[in-house]
C-alpha positions, 0 to 999 in steps of 0.5 A: 395126775399120775405120770402117763404110762411110758413116761421116762426120766428127764425130771428137773433137778431136785424133782422125784423120778417120774414127775408129770410132764408138761408141754406147751405148743403154738399154732396160729396166734400172737403168743399172748397166752404163752406169755401169760404162763411165763408171767406167772413166775412166782406162782410157778415156783412151787410147781418146779419140783412137781412137773417137768416142762418137756416142751415149751419153745417160748421158754426154752429150746431144750425139748424132749419127745412125748408122751406128755401128761398135759399139753397146753395148745395155743392158736388155731389151725390155719394151714394143712400142716397145722391140721396134721401136727395137732393130730400128732400132738393129740396122740402124744398127749394124755390130756390136751387143754386149749388156751385162749380165743385162737385155740378155742374159737379160731381167734381174730384170724377167723374173720377170714371165715367170712371173706374170700381168702384167695382175694386176700392172698392175691392182694397182700402177697407178691407171690401168692402161690408160695402161701399155703393156707386154709380158707378158714381158721378153726379151733383145735376142737374141730380137729381132735378131742380136747379135754378142757377149753380155757377161754380168753384173749389173753387167758387169765393167769389164775385160771391157767394155774387152776387148770394146771394144778387141777390136772396134776391133782387128778380133779376137775378144774374149777373154772366158772362158766357164768357170764361177766355180769356175775363178776361185775356184781362181785366187784360192785360195778355199776351196770354200764348198760342200765346206768349209761346206755353203753352197749355191753356184751357182758351178759353173754360173755364167759367170765374170767377177766374180772370185768375189767372193761365195765370197771372202767366204764366201758362195755364188755368186748367179749374177749372170753367168748360166749358163756355157758348160758347165752341168750344173745337174741335177747341182748341184740334188741338192747344193743339196738336200743343203745344206738347200734345198727345191724352193722355195729352189732356185727362188728361188735361180735366179730372180734376175738371170738368171731366164729364162736359168736357167729351162729347166735344172730342167725339161729338163736339159742335153740339153734346153737344148742342143736348145733352143739350136739352135731359133729362139726364139718371138717374143711375139704382141704383139711380132709384131703391133707389128713385123711379125716372123716367129713366131720370132727368130734362134737364140742359136747363136754370138751370144755370141762371134762373131769380127769379120772385118776390113773386114766392114760392114753395108749 
């Protein structure tokens, strides 16, 4: 990935001038996905001379302003200030990749989307008038165009490195869109649902974890969100067969990717496919804070948009 037009010096010691710049930003999240990047210590060493980390507060207080060639964004939008800041980051980023369930689906904090946030605020805080928050927790793609969405809670380190190196090389990231069931087959796992009647979201969950839970005899919890080919209406009767009532099914789906799974029980696969082509509604308070239109960019091809060599943002 060639440096964006306007990239200046500031290259790391020993690196050639004009190396691509990488920035990492945090919104509402637990920092777990940023820690996944930091945990890739040995794997990141070969990249040290090929990329400049221009902004990554989890790792260093030394930052420099954009533009950035590649920005990684963790966390969801939960305040009016977040809605403004993500637009500024998008404007300063040639490529923007969202990492983790918070950034791609709203995260566990999207449970607020199904409740009364004002009641929470009054109950939890002694002076709720000082708390500025939105009624919903929304993914980054509900506010700006996203070049790629890397799923997981937390993300997989190998997939993260693949995304970074792919954009450095100017190619499409090779991240599969199939379900956890494929990973179970590759590991030689016995299907926990077929063999033991254990409720499992593996058939409808995006691959990436390596089928960790089924490998230890537990059902998948859906940490990576819906896969590219979801037929949840067909899975729900199996969950009920295995002892879950409607409330149990709802609780199973309302965890790390609650907002992403939410449309499926109501609308089925056809309804979700229809919604994927529609423009997402932007909450009224966000429109007021940012001046956005009533709808945001549709998700469409945001998950795996292939980079074009030499393409830049102005």
